[in-house]
N, C-alpha and C positions, 0 to 999 in steps of 0.2 A: 504494499500500499504506500502510495506517495503521500508524504506529509506536506501540505501546502499552507503557507502563511504569506499572502501577498503583501503583507506589511513588513516582512523581515527585509533588512537591507541586503542587497546582492553585491558582493565584492567581485571585481575582476582581479585575478591573480595568476601568476605563473603556475602551471601544472606541476605537481610533484609526482614522483614515481608511484606513490601509494594511491594516487587518483585514477590510475589506469582502468580499474574495473568500473568505477563510476562513470568515467568518460565513455567507455565502451557501451554501457547501458544507455546513457544519454544519446549517443550516436544511433544505436539500434532503434530506440524509440522515435527519434527524429526522422529517420529515413524509412521506417518500415512501410509507410503508405505508398512509397515509390516502387516497391518490389513488383506489384501487379502491373504497373505501367511499363516498367522496364523489362519485365520477364526474368529478372535476376536481381540479387542484392546490389545496390550501388556500392562502388568500391570502398568507401569509408566503413561500410558495415563488416568488411572482411579484414580490416587492418588489425594488427596486434598493437594495442595501445601501450603495452609495457615497452615496446620498442619505439613507437612513435614519440612518446614522452622523452626518451633519451636522445633521439635523433633529430627532432625538429623543435621549433619554437611553438609551444602550446600554452594557451591561456584558457582559464575556466571562469565561468560565472558561478559563484558559490555563495549560498546564504547561511552557511554554517550547518545546515541540515543535509545538504547534498549539492550536487552539481546539476545545474539546469542548462548550461550551455558551454560550448567549447569552440575555439578557433585554433587552427593549426596552420603554421606558416612554414614553407620549405624553400630554401635557396635552390634555384634551377639555373640552367645555362642562360636563360632569357631574362631572369630577374627573380624577384621575390613573389612567390605564389601562395595565395590562400588556398591550401589544399583541401581544407575542410572547415565548414562552419555549420554547427548544428545547435538547435535549441530544442529541448525537451518539449513535446506537444502541450504538456500541462502548464508550461510557462511561456508559451508563444503569445504574441500580441501585447507584450508588456514592454517592448523596447529593448529586450536583451540582444536581439540580432543586430540592431542598430548600434548598441554599445560595443558589442564584440567586434563589429566591422570597423568602427572608429578606432578601437584599440589596435587592430591589425594595421590600419593605415598609420597610426602614430608609431608603432614599432618599426614599420618600414621606413618612415622618415628618420627615426632615430638611428637606423642602421645605414642611412645615407642613400636610400633608394628614392628616385623621383617618380616611380611608377609601381603600382601594385596590380598583380594579375590574380584572376580567380577562374576556375572552370566549374561548369555545372553540366549535368546531363541535359540533353535536349528534352527529356521527358519532364524536367523540373521547370515547367513554364512559370509557376508562380514565383520561383526564385529568380528567374531571369528578370521579371518585372521588378522585383525588389532591388536587384543590383542596378538596373537601368535607372530606377528612381533615386538611387544614391550616387549617381554621377559616373557610373561605369559604362563603357562602350564595348560593343562586341567587336572583336578583332580577328577571330578565326573560328572555324568549326573543323573538328578532327574526328576520325574514327581511330580509337586507340585500343590496343590489345585485341583487335578484331571484333569487339563487342560493345565498347563504350562510345556512344556518340556524344561528344562533348562540345560545348560552346565555351570558348575562351573570351574573357572580358578583361579590360584594363582600366585603370583610372590614374590619371596624372595627379601626383600629390604636390600641392602647392605649398 
């Protein structure tokens, strides 16, 4: 059972190794409704978050009772990529996604990047609208690993 108190302050903080299981649960809950649309689990649902927390920059939204959201950044050949951003469905529509996205953008600026990239599945149309509404522009569509139809977006960081 999820304990919810919409009045508890949510803190954004760097993920710790012991957060891996909670991050995984958050991601599974956030992406589960896309499985029927895509015909397979989205890639973030299959990641090992014990390794992700060690390898990439990961921040979580935490109210002290649990993790409601996560953002994962990865350095790539073309720049800093928001590889995953997820908010538990019980905590959506409260501005957590916007806060996590702003945190990712600030981390990118702090690391000296002037551009931040993100990709989403073509099946995630509501996510595309969210990113376009937050200043991202589509820059490429790719078929990756033979099964993932992805839309890459970018935002110039001022």
